[in-house]
C-alpha positions in Angstrom: -60.5 -4.5 -116.2 -59.0 -4.8 -112.8 -62.0 -5.4 -110.5 -61.6 -3.9 -107.0 -63.6 -3.9 -103.9 -64.5 -0.6 -102.2 -64.6 -2.1 -98.7 -61.0 -2.1 -97.4 -61.4 -5.1 -95.2 -62.8 -7.1 -98.0 -60.1 -5.9 -100.3 -57.4 -7.1 -98.0 -59.0 -10.5 -97.6 -59.9 -11.3 -101.1 -58.3 -9.2 -103.8 -55.5 -6.7 -104.4 -53.4 -6.0 -101.3 -54.3 -2.4 -101.6 -51.8 -0.3 -99.8 -51.9 0.0 -96.1 -53.8 -3.3 -95.6 -52.3 -5.9 -93.2 -52.7 -9.3 -94.8 -51.2 -12.7 -95.2 -49.9 -13.9 -98.5 -51.7 -16.6 -100.3 -49.9 -19.9 -100.8 -47.4 -20.0 -103.7 -48.9 -20.9 -107.0 -48.2 -24.4 -108.3 -46.7 -22.9 -111.5 -43.5 -22.3 -109.5 -43.3 -25.0 -106.8 -39.8 -24.1 -105.9 -40.5 -20.4 -105.5 -39.6 -18.7 -102.3 -41.9 -15.9 -101.3 -40.2 -12.6 -102.2 -39.4 -10.4 -99.2 -38.8 -6.6 -99.3 -35.2 -5.5 -99.1 -34.1 -3.9 -95.8 -34.0 -0.5 -97.5 -37.5 0.6 -98.3 -36.8 4.2 -99.0 -35.0 6.1 -101.8 -33.8 9.6 -101.1 -34.0 10.4 -104.8 -37.8 9.9 -104.8 -40.5 11.7 -102.8 -41.8 9.8 -99.8 -44.9 7.8 -100.4 -46.7 7.4 -97.1 -50.4 7.1 -97.9 -50.2 3.7 -99.5 -47.8 1.5 -97.5 -47.5 -1.2 -100.1 -45.9 1.2 -102.5 -43.0 1.9 -100.1 -41.8 -1.8 -100.1 -38.8 -2.4 -102.3 -37.6 -5.9 -103.3 -33.9 -6.3 -104.2 -32.8 -8.1 -107.4 -34.9 -10.6 -109.4 -38.1 -11.2 -107.6 -40.7 -13.9 -108.0 -44.3 -13.2 -106.9 -46.8 -16.0 -106.6 -49.2 -14.7 -104.0 -52.6 -13.3 -104.8 -51.5 -9.7 -104.8 -48.5 -7.5 -104.4 -47.4 -4.0 -105.3 -44.2 -2.1 -104.8 -40.8 -1.8 -106.5 -38.0 -4.1 -107.6 -35.2 -1.6 -106.9 -36.6 1.4 -108.8 -39.0 -0.5 -111.1 -42.6 -0.3 -109.9 -44.9 -3.2 -110.4 -48.5 -4.4 -109.7 -49.4 -8.0 -109.5 -53.1 -9.0 -108.8 -55.5 -11.9 -109.3 -58.9 -12.7 -108.0 -58.3 -16.5 -108.2 -56.5 -19.1 -110.2 -52.7 -19.5 -110.5 -50.4 -16.9 -112.0 -46.8 -15.9 -111.2 -44.8 -12.8 -112.0 -41.0 -12.6 -112.1 -39.3 -9.2 -112.5 -35.8 -7.8 -112.2 -34.5 -4.3 -111.8 -33.8 -3.9 -115.5 -37.5 -4.4 -116.3 -37.2 -8.0 -117.6 -40.4 -9.9 -116.7 -42.1 -13.2 -117.1 -45.8 -13.8 -116.3 -47.2 -17.3 -116.4 -50.8 -18.3 -115.9 -52.6 -21.6 -115.5 -56.0 -21.6 -117.2 -57.9 -18.3 -117.4 -61.3 -18.5 -115.7 -60.3 -15.7 -113.4 -58.9 -12.1 -113.8 -55.2 -11.4 -113.6 -53.5 -8.1 -114.1 -49.8 -7.5 -113.6 -46.7 -5.8 -115.1 -43.8 -3.4 -114.6 -44.0 0.3 -114.9 -44.3 3.5 -112.8 -46.0 4.6 -109.7 -47.7 7.5 -111.5 -48.7 8.3 -115.0 -46.9 10.9 -117.2 -48.3 12.3 -120.5 -44.8 12.8 -121.9 -43.6 9.3 -121.1 -42.4 7.1 -124.0 -42.6 3.5 -123.0 -40.1 1.1 -124.6 -40.7 -2.6 -124.7 -39.7 -5.8 -126.4 -42.2 -8.7 -125.9 -40.4 -12.0 -126.6 -43.3 -14.3 -125.8 -47.1 -14.1 -125.7 -49.0 -17.3 -125.8 -52.5 -15.9 -125.5 -53.0 -13.1 -123.0 -56.4 -11.3 -123.2 -54.6 -8.0 -123.5 -51.0 -6.8 -123.5 -51.4 -3.1 -122.9 -50.2 0.1 -121.4 -52.6 0.5 -118.5 -53.3 3.1 -115.9 -55.6 5.5 -114.2 -56.3 9.3 -114.1 -58.4 10.9 -111.4 -59.6 14.4 -110.5 -60.9 14.7 -107.0 -62.3 18.2 -107.7 -64.7 17.1 -110.4 -68.3 16.1 -109.8 -68.0 12.4 -108.8 -71.3 11.7 -110.7 -69.5 12.7 -113.9 -67.8 9.6 -115.3 -65.0 11.8 -116.6 -63.7 12.4 -113.1 -62.0 8.9 -113.1 -60.6 7.2 -116.1 -59.1 3.7 -116.6 -57.1 3.7 -119.8 -55.7 1.1 -122.2 -53.2 1.4 -125.1 -53.6 -2.1 -126.5 -50.6 -3.8 -128.1 -51.8 -7.4 -128.5 -54.7 -9.6 -127.3 -57.0 -12.4 -128.0 -60.2 -10.6 -126.8 -62.0 -7.7 -128.5 -61.4 -4.6 -126.5 -63.9 -1.7 -125.8 -67.0 -3.8 -126.7 -70.0 -1.6 -127.0 -67.9 1.5 -126.6 -68.2 4.8 -128.4 -65.9 5.2 -131.3 -63.6 8.2 -131.5 -61.0 9.0 -134.1 -58.4 7.0 -136.1 -54.8 8.2 -135.9 -51.2 7.1 -136.4 -48.6 6.9 -133.7 -45.0 5.7 -134.3 -46.1 4.2 -137.6 -49.1 2.3 -136.1 -52.7 3.1 -136.9 -55.0 3.2 -133.8 -58.7 3.9 -133.2 -59.9 5.5 -130.0 -62.9 4.2 -128.1 -64.6 5.2 -124.8 -66.8 3.0 -122.7 -68.4 3.6 -119.3 -68.4 1.5 -116.2 -71.4 2.2 -114.0 -71.1 1.8 -110.2 -68.1 -0.5 -110.4 -65.1 -0.9 -108.1 -62.2 1.3 -109.0 -59.1 2.9 -107.5 -61.5 5.3 -105.7 -64.2 3.1 -104.2 -67.3 2.1 -106.1 -68.2 4.7 -108.7 -69.1 5.4 -112.3 -66.1 6.0 -114.5 -64.9 6.0 -118.1 -62.5 3.6 -119.9 -60.4 5.1 -122.7 -59.0 2.8 -125.3 -56.5 3.0 -128.2 -56.8 -0.1 -130.3 -54.3 -0.9 -133.0 -55.3 -2.0 -136.5 -52.8 -4.9 -136.2 -51.2 -6.6 -133.3 -47.6 -5.6 -132.5 -45.1 -8.3 -133.5 -43.0 -10.2 -131.0 -39.2 -10.0 -130.7 -38.6 -6.4 -131.8 -38.3 -3.1 -129.9 -41.5 -1.0 -129.8 -42.3 2.5 -128.5 -45.6 3.7 -127.1 -45.6 7.5 -127.4 -48.2 8.1 -124.7 -48.7 11.8 -125.6 -50.1 10.8 -129.0 -52.8 8.7 -127.3 -53.7 11.4 -124.7 -54.0 13.9 -127.6 -56.1 11.5 -129.7 -58.5 11.0 -126.7 -58.7 14.8 -126.4 -59.4 15.1 -130.1 -62.2 12.6 -129.6 -63.6 14.9 -126.9 -62.3 12.9 -123.9 -60.0 14.5 -121.5 -57.7 12.4 -119.3 -57.7 13.5 -115.6 -54.6 13.9 -113.4 -52.3 10.9 -113.6 -49.8 11.9 -110.9 -51.6 12.0 -107.6 -52.4 10.1 -104.4 -55.9 11.4 -103.9 -57.8 8.3 -104.7 -59.0 6.2 -101.7 -57.6 2.8 -102.7 -54.7 3.3 -105.1 -52.6 6.0 -106.7 -52.7 6.7 -110.4 -50.0 4.2 -111.5 -49.0 3.4 -115.1 -47.8 -0.1 -116.1 -47.1 -2.2 -119.1 -49.7 -4.9 -118.2 -50.6 -8.4 -119.1 -54.3 -9.1 -118.4 -55.8 -12.5 -118.5 -59.5 -13.3 -118.1 -61.8 -15.9 -119.8 -59.0 -17.4 -121.9 -59.1 -21.1 -122.7 -55.6 -22.2 -122.0 -52.5 -21.6 -119.9 -49.8 -19.3 -121.2 -46.8 -17.1 -120.7 -45.9 -13.5 -121.6 -42.3 -12.3 -121.2 -40.1 -9.4 -122.3 -38.6 -6.2 -121.1 -40.0 -2.7 -120.4 -38.1 0.5 -120.0 -38.6 4.3 -120.0 -37.6 5.4 -123.6 -38.5 9.1 -122.9 -34.9 10.2 -122.8 
């Protein structure tokens, strides 16, 4: 539920440093008083990847283990993409090139979303992860967007924010339309669809859908898990809900990234989530 502002100037000043904005970083969070603000590495291009020019923040690459304490940052730690965003409060995100991460938050009367992943979604991606700690995140989830610029923008199906929930202390998809129940990688999930009307998104203020896969039980800590994303895309389609293109840079404010995200909002206490994420497709 990553709230965004359509106005680019306001976005730069207040919320996510949506790519291409020139802005100053917020002061480091008190959760990491000795943190040095991470700086991009000298090499911000990778010949093995297509050039990304529309969203400047996506071209910045940090080298080695990186600690992020500012209000917003996106980019890569070596080849590992990340997003880190908050609309207030104190949260820090540490990530290395192997996908090891630690997210720490103080309180929770604000919205934080962050995690490692990929700069675009892929139906056939299998996401591997091992979550070693979760002390009360609202959601631990595979999270991303799909967008079709050629569809009628008044149709909520043209833009979709999706969640494959793994753990959480809040009830997801409240008030949403129930779809089907299915099994993926030994876990039973139920699909839901909810609508966001005239809300900020990766493509300005618009009306869009949220697709959810909600597990029957929370995924345990300390063991390797796989999210077979194609199973969820297929289950949403069987529910009658098609996911738009997940690999494009057509939206006005952000491309259609896919991350293993920790989201925190309206939780009662501070906490930490940590683990490792990798591409288990091969």
